[in-house]
C-alpha positions in Angstrom: -33.3 -44.7 11.7 -32.8 -40.9 11.6 -31.9 -39.5 8.2 -30.6 -36.0 8.6 -30.1 -34.2 5.3 -30.3 -30.6 6.4 -26.6 -30.0 5.7 -23.3 -31.8 5.2 -22.1 -30.1 8.4 -24.0 -32.6 10.6 -21.5 -35.4 10.0 -19.6 -36.9 13.0 -16.0 -38.1 13.0 -15.5 -41.7 11.9 -13.6 -44.3 14.0 -10.6 -43.8 11.8 -10.7 -40.0 12.1 -11.1 -40.2 15.9 -8.1 -42.5 16.1 -6.0 -40.0 14.0 -7.2 -37.2 16.3 -6.3 -39.1 19.5 -2.8 -39.9 18.3 -2.0 -36.4 17.0 1.2 -34.7 18.1 0.2 -31.3 19.4 1.7 -28.1 20.8 0.6 -24.5 21.3 -0.5 -23.2 17.9 -0.7 -19.6 19.1 3.1 -19.9 19.3 3.0 -21.8 16.0 4.4 -24.9 17.9 1.7 -27.4 17.0 3.4 -29.7 14.5 0.1 -31.2 13.2 -1.4 -27.8 12.5 1.8 -26.8 10.7 1.6 -30.0 8.7 -2.0 -29.4 7.6 -1.3 -25.8 6.7 1.8 -26.8 4.7 -0.1 -29.5 2.9 -3.0 -27.3 1.8 -0.7 -24.5 0.9 1.2 -26.8 -1.4 -2.0 -28.2 -2.9 -2.9 -24.7 -4.1 0.7 -23.7 -5.0 0.8 -21.1 -2.3 3.5 -20.5 0.4 1.1 -19.6 3.3 -2.0 -21.1 4.9 -3.7 -20.6 8.2 -6.1 -22.8 10.2 -9.4 -21.2 11.3 -12.2 -22.5 13.5 -14.8 -21.7 10.9 -15.3 -20.8 7.3 -17.0 -17.6 8.1 -14.0 -16.4 10.1 -11.7 -17.4 7.3 -13.8 -15.5 4.8 -14.1 -12.5 7.1 -10.3 -12.4 7.6 -9.8 -12.5 3.9 -12.1 -9.5 3.4 -10.3 -7.6 6.2 -6.9 -8.4 4.5 -8.1 -7.1 1.1 -10.0 -4.0 2.1 -10.0 -0.8 4.1 -13.1 0.7 5.9 -15.4 2.5 3.5 -14.5 0.3 0.5 -16.6 -2.1 -1.4 -16.7 -5.8 -2.2 -18.3 -7.2 -5.4 -20.1 -10.4 -4.9 -23.3 -12.2 -6.0 -26.6 -11.6 -4.4 -26.6 -15.2 -3.2 -23.1 -15.0 -1.8 -22.5 -16.6 1.6 -20.2 -13.7 2.7 -23.3 -11.4 2.2 -26.2 -13.6 3.3 -24.9 -16.0 6.0 -22.1 -14.4 7.9 -24.0 -12.1 10.2 -23.2 -8.9 8.4 -19.6 -9.5 9.2 -18.3 -7.6 6.1 -19.7 -4.3 7.5 -19.2 -5.1 11.2 -15.6 -6.4 10.9 -14.2 -4.5 8.0 -16.5 -1.5 7.5 -17.1 -2.3 3.9 -20.3 -2.5 1.8 -21.2 -5.1 -0.8 -22.1 -4.4 -4.4 -24.4 -7.2 -5.3 -24.5 -8.8 -8.8 -27.7 -10.3 -10.0 -26.1 -13.5 -11.2 -27.3 -17.0 -12.1 -27.5 -19.4 -9.2 -24.8 -17.5 -7.4 -22.5 -17.1 -10.4 -21.8 -14.0 -12.5 -19.7 -13.0 -15.5 -16.6 -11.0 -16.0 -18.6 -8.3 -17.9 -20.9 -8.0 -14.9 -17.9 -7.5 -12.6 -16.6 -4.8 -15.0 -20.0 -3.0 -14.9 -20.0 -3.2 -11.0 -16.6 -1.5 -10.5 -17.0 2.1 -9.2 -14.8 4.7 -10.9 -11.8 5.0 -8.6 -11.6 8.8 -9.0 -15.3 9.3 -8.2 -15.0 9.9 -4.5 -18.8 10.0 -4.0 -19.0 6.2 -4.3 -17.1 3.5 -2.3 -13.8 2.4 -3.7 -14.1 -1.1 -5.2 -11.3 -3.2 -3.8 -12.3 -6.9 -3.9 -14.2 -9.4 -5.9 -15.5 -12.5 -4.0 -16.5 -15.7 -5.7 -18.2 -18.7 -4.1 -17.6 -22.2 -5.5 -19.7 -24.3 -5.2 -22.6 -21.9 -4.6 -24.5 -22.8 -1.4 -27.7 -20.9 -2.1 -27.3 -21.7 -5.8 -27.7 -25.4 -5.1 -24.2 -26.6 -5.2 -23.6 -25.2 -8.7 -20.0 -25.2 -10.1 -18.5 -22.2 -11.8 -17.3 -22.3 -15.4 -13.5 -22.2 -14.8 -13.0 -20.1 -18.0 -15.3 -17.4 -16.6 -13.3 -17.4 -13.4 -10.2 -16.8 -15.5 -11.8 -13.9 -17.2 -12.8 -12.3 -13.9 -9.2 -12.7 -12.8 -8.2 -10.6 -15.9 -10.7 -7.9 -14.9 -9.3 -7.9 -11.3 -5.7 -7.4 -12.6 -6.7 -4.6 -14.9 -8.4 -2.7 -12.1 -6.0 -3.7 -9.3 -8.7 -5.6 -7.3 -8.2 -8.4 -4.8 -9.7 -11.8 -5.8 -11.0 -14.1 -3.1 -12.6 -17.5 -3.4 -15.0 -18.7 -0.8 -14.2 -22.4 -1.4 -16.3 -23.8 1.5 -17.3 -26.6 -0.9 -14.5 -26.3 -3.4 -13.6 -29.9 -2.8 -16.9 -30.9 -4.3 -16.3 -28.7 -7.4 -12.8 -30.2 -7.9 -14.3 -33.7 -7.9 -17.3 -32.9 -10.0 -15.4 -30.9 -12.7 -12.1 -32.9 -12.6 -10.2 -29.8 -11.7 -7.2 -29.3 -9.4 -6.5 -27.1 -6.4 -3.4 -25.8 -8.2 -5.6 -24.3 -11.0 -7.5 -22.2 -8.5 -4.3 -21.2 -6.6 -2.9 -19.8 -9.8 -5.9 -17.4 -10.1 -7.0 -16.3 -6.6 -5.1 -14.1 -4.1 -6.8 -15.8 -1.2 -8.9 -19.0 -0.9 -10.8 -20.4 2.1 -11.6 -24.1 2.2 -13.8 -25.9 4.7 -12.9 -29.2 6.3 -16.2 -29.7 8.3 -18.6 -30.1 5.3 -18.0 -32.8 2.7 -14.8 -33.9 4.2 -16.5 -34.9 7.4 -14.3 -33.1 10.0 -15.9 -31.8 13.2 -14.4 -28.3 13.0 -12.1 -26.3 10.8 -11.3 -24.2 7.7 -8.1 -23.1 6.2 -7.3 -19.8 4.5 -4.6 -20.0 1.9 -3.1 -17.1 -0.1 -0.2 -15.2 -1.5 2.6 -14.6 0.9 2.4 -10.8 0.8 -1.3 -10.5 1.6 -1.2 -13.3 4.2 1.4 -11.5 6.3 -1.4 -10.0 8.4 -3.6 -13.0 8.5 -2.5 -14.3 11.9 -3.0 -10.9 13.5 -6.5 -10.6 12.0 -7.3 -14.1 13.3 -6.1 -13.1 16.8 -8.3 -9.9 16.7 -11.3 -12.0 15.7 -10.6 -14.4 18.6 -9.5 -17.3 16.4 -6.2 -18.1 18.1 -6.3 -21.6 19.5 -3.9 -23.7 21.5 -3.6 -27.5 21.1 -5.7 -27.5 17.9 -3.6 -30.2 16.3 -6.3 -32.7 17.4 -8.6 -31.0 14.9 -5.9 -30.5 12.3 -5.3 -34.3 12.4 -8.9 -34.8 11.4 -8.2 -32.6 8.4 -5.2 -34.5 7.3 -7.1 -37.8 7.7 -10.0 -36.4 5.7 -7.8 -35.3 2.8 -6.4 -38.8 2.6 -9.7 -40.7 3.1 -12.8 -38.6 2.3 -11.8 -36.5 -0.7 -12.4 -38.7 -3.7 -15.5 -40.3 -2.2 -17.3 -37.0 -2.6 -18.4 -38.4 -6.0 -20.7 -40.8 -4.1 -22.5 -37.9 -2.5 -23.0 -36.3 -5.9 -24.4 -39.5 -7.4 -26.9 -39.9 -4.5 -28.0 -36.3 -4.8 -28.7 -36.7 -8.5 -30.7 -39.9 -7.8 -32.8 -38.0 -5.2 -33.4 -35.3 -7.7 -34.6 -37.7 -10.3 -37.3 -39.0 -7.8 -38.3 -35.5 -6.8 -38.7 -34.4 -10.4 -41.5 -37.0 -11.0 -43.6 -36.0 -7.9 -46.7 -34.1 -8.8 -46.3 -31.8 -5.8 -42.8 -30.6 -7.0 -42.8 -27.6 -9.3 -39.1 -27.6 -10.1 -35.8 -29.2 -9.2 -32.7 -27.1 -9.7 -29.9 -28.7 -11.8 -27.8 -30.9 -9.6 -24.0 -31.0 -10.0 -22.7 -31.8 -6.6 -24.3 -32.7 -3.2 -27.0 -30.0 -2.8 -30.6 -30.4 -4.1 -32.8 -27.3 -4.1 -36.4 -27.9 -5.2 -39.6 -25.8 -5.3 -43.0 -27.0 -4.3 -46.2 -26.2 -6.3 -48.0 -23.1 -4.9 -50.8 -25.2 -3.3 -48.4 -27.4 -1.3 -47.4 -26.1 2.1 -43.7 -26.0 2.8 -44.3 -26.6 6.5 -46.5 -29.6 5.8 -44.0 -31.1 3.4 -41.1 -30.8 5.9 -43.2 -32.1 8.7 -44.4 -35.1 6.7 -40.8 -36.1 6.2 -39.9 -35.4 9.8 -42.7 -37.7 10.9 -40.7 -40.4 9.1 -37.4 -39.3 10.8 -36.2 -37.6 7.6 -35.0 -34.1 8.2 -34.5 -31.5 5.5 -34.5 -27.7 5.6 -37.0 -25.1 4.3 -35.5 -22.0 2.6 -38.8 -20.0 2.5 -40.9 -19.2 -0.5 -41.7 -22.9 -1.1 -38.1 -23.8 -1.7 -36.4 -26.6 0.2 -32.9 -28.1 0.4 -31.5 -31.5 0.8 -27.7 -32.1 1.2 -26.1 -35.5 0.9 -23.0 -36.3 2.9 -20.6 -38.8 4.4 -23.0 -40.1 7.0 -25.8 -40.6 4.5 -25.5 -44.4 4.0 -26.8 -46.6 1.1 -29.5 -48.0 3.4 -30.7 -44.5 4.3 -30.6 -43.6 0.6 -32.8 -46.5 -0.4 -35.3 -45.7 2.4 -35.5 -42.0 1.4 -36.1 -42.8 -2.3 -38.8 -45.3 -1.3 -40.5 -42.8 1.1 -40.4 -40.0 -1.5 -41.9 -42.2 -4.2 -44.9 -43.0 -1.9 -45.2 -39.6 -0.3 -48.8 -38.4 -0.1 -49.7 -34.8 0.8 
């Protein structure tokens, strides 16, 4: 039995999802003639109370398109030092849009409205980049699946309005936050100009993200997607997986959260573990004691066919997901309780 907990991106389509994909009605999406893609985009747009949504092959491309839509070269994006758009998208903000990032020293990938206010460059001071966009990530990947305080998100929206800034949400794992915090997509749609959501993480799809946003700013989205090489043809086979996932795999995210917390409880009593970050959703980040080798810890688990990921500096990550079964869960807990390093 191989237990792969490196990420929730490693899931494979279920039999039901594959059947939905095989029976999809498709067309050429570059001509906007794929009825299944159109249905998925319309459904997600409606969920967020927006008029426009666009299917992308990846979350990174959706985020990068949003940055491009909100900014001009030489301008600046405010985001957290842990932000995915800064750390894990290959420097795309500077390469694709010619913008820099003003990094906020937040808490677990989250910051406050007052920190945003302090980070805005004076618009008439031409020596510094013009601040044009604030980007938020919910849940925070590097922050251990942490969920933002919705009231703080609202306060940041007020700051953005006062300073005429764009407001983008990297919602790669927003579905997890909605389930964990009992919130709705419509609440987020009311606040953000653009939102990217991923279908290939907790929802278990093989590929796909969707960018949703206000009609005026999304007018150029399909052109940016084309420039980035994201135009696809009979992509309805993938969109069908997204529709199936929204029907079948959304509410069950609570199961992943429960298992993650149970893993965290076991980790927290091991003598070799220095600290386990608070667990709200499906990501567990923990830190080893200084005398314990990260490489050795990861290898010990790999020897038992359990795969996790090292983040460097003695920190490691475990991510629960759709393909992590109850049997796997029981085995992992047992192995952790008896782990000897």
